[in-house]
C-alpha positions as CSV (number, residue, x, y, z in Angstrom):
1,V,98.5,95.8,102.4
2,V,95.3,94.3,103.7
3,I,92.1,96.3,103.3
4,T,89.1,95.6,105.6
5,D,85.7,97.2,105.1
6,T,84.5,97.3,108.7
7,P,80.9,97.9,109.9
8,T,80.0,101.4,111.1
9,H,79.8,100.3,114.8
10,I,82.9,99.4,116.7
11,S,82.9,95.9,118.1
12,D,85.7,93.9,119.7
13,S,86.5,92.4,116.3
14,V,86.7,95.8,114.7
15,L,89.0,97.0,117.5
16,A,91.2,94.0,117.0
17,F,91.6,95.0,113.3
18,F,92.3,98.6,114.2
19,D,94.8,97.7,116.9
20,S,96.8,95.4,114.5
21,S,96.7,97.9,111.6
22,D,99.6,100.1,110.6
23,Q,97.1,102.6,109.1
24,I,93.4,103.2,109.3
25,I,91.8,104.9,106.3
26,E,88.4,106.4,107.3
27,V,86.2,107.1,104.3
28,I,84.2,110.3,104.8
29,T,81.8,112.4,102.9
30,Y,80.3,115.9,103.3
31,D,77.1,114.8,105.0
32,H,76.6,116.1,108.5
33,T,76.0,112.7,110.1
34,T,79.3,111.4,108.7
35,L,81.1,114.4,110.0
36,V,79.7,114.1,113.5
37,N,80.5,110.3,113.6
38,T,84.0,111.0,112.2
39,R,84.7,113.5,115.0
40,A,83.5,111.0,117.6
41,I,85.6,108.1,116.3
42,G,88.6,110.4,116.0
43,Q,88.2,111.2,119.7
44,T,87.9,107.5,120.4
45,F,91.1,106.8,118.5
46,E,92.9,109.6,120.4
47,A,91.6,108.2,123.8
48,M,92.9,104.8,122.7
49,G,96.4,106.3,122.2
50,Y,96.5,105.9,118.4
51,P,99.1,108.3,117.0
52,V,97.7,110.9,114.6
53,E,99.5,109.5,111.7
54,K,97.8,106.1,112.1
55,V,94.4,107.5,111.1
56,R,94.1,109.0,107.6
57,Y,91.0,110.4,106.0
58,L,89.7,109.8,102.5
59,L,87.1,112.3,101.3
60,N,84.9,110.4,98.9
61,R,82.9,112.4,96.3
62,S,85.2,115.3,97.1
63,D,83.7,117.4,94.3
64,S,80.1,117.0,95.6
65,A,79.7,119.1,98.7
66,G,75.9,118.9,98.4
67,G,75.4,122.3,99.9
68,S,77.8,121.8,102.7
69,D,80.7,124.1,103.3
70,P,83.9,122.3,102.4
71,R,85.7,124.0,105.2
72,A,83.4,122.0,107.6
73,I,85.5,118.9,106.9
74,V,88.7,120.7,108.0
75,E,87.0,122.1,111.1
76,M,85.7,118.7,112.1
77,L,88.9,116.8,111.5
78,G,91.3,119.6,112.6
79,R,93.2,119.0,109.4
80,E,92.8,118.6,105.7
81,P,91.7,115.1,104.5
82,D,94.7,113.0,103.5
83,F,93.1,111.9,100.2
84,R,90.3,113.1,97.9
85,L,88.4,111.0,95.5
86,V,86.0,112.7,93.0
87,S,82.6,111.4,92.1
88,D,82.1,109.6,88.8
89,G,79.0,107.4,89.2
90,R,78.7,106.8,85.5
91,L,82.2,105.3,85.1
92,V,82.1,103.4,88.4
93,V,78.7,101.8,87.6
94,E,79.6,100.9,84.0
95,S,82.9,99.4,85.1
96,N,81.2,97.3,87.9
97,N,78.6,96.1,85.4
98,Q,81.4,95.1,83.0
99,G,83.5,93.5,85.7
100,V,86.4,95.8,84.9
101,P,88.1,98.1,87.5
102,F,87.4,101.7,86.6
103,V,91.1,102.6,86.8
104,L,91.6,100.2,83.9
105,A,88.4,101.1,82.0
106,D,89.4,104.8,81.9
107,P,92.8,105.5,83.4
108,T,92.7,109.2,82.5
109,A,89.4,109.9,84.3
110,Q,89.9,112.0,87.4
111,I,88.5,109.3,89.7
112,S,91.1,106.9,88.3
113,V,93.9,109.4,88.7
114,D,92.8,110.1,92.3
115,M,92.6,106.3,93.1
116,M,96.0,105.7,91.6
117,R,97.5,108.5,93.7
118,I,96.0,107.0,96.8
119,A,97.2,103.5,96.0
120,T,100.7,104.8,95.2
121,T,100.9,106.7,98.5
122,L,99.7,103.8,100.5
123,L,102.0,101.3,98.8
124,A,105.1,103.6,99.0
125,P,107.9,102.1,101.2
126,P,108.3,103.9,104.5
127,V,110.9,106.6,104.6
128,P,113.8,105.4,106.8
129,V,114.4,107.5,109.9
130,A,118.0,108.5,110.4
131,A,119.8,107.1,113.5
132,G,119.2,109.4,116.4
133,A,116.4,111.3,114.7
134,R,113.1,112.0,116.5
135,R,110.0,110.4,115.3
């Protein structure tokens, strides 16, 4: 697994990363600008012929809608986000300042549980497809 944090604009270099990736995880939040940009990049991915399962969405700060209707995410994406990560600024900042991953600093915190669930899902071996089965 290689994780690349790309810039928000799509350049030839970013496209090369996307094309060679098995999965793209787009981190999204509830703010309107992010939702509009997410829909636009989703349409771009579709036009490029990326299969739906190649692009997955991680809703960051999933417990902090900030006045937005949480259903707006589903409406914009056309589906539920694949992953959700709650907000815990205190733990994340303290852990960063101490140089300790937050999942180790407090493994029982909801943000740590969420992150471990995401990592476990992404690192799971692919499910073999039976011979003759449709993909």
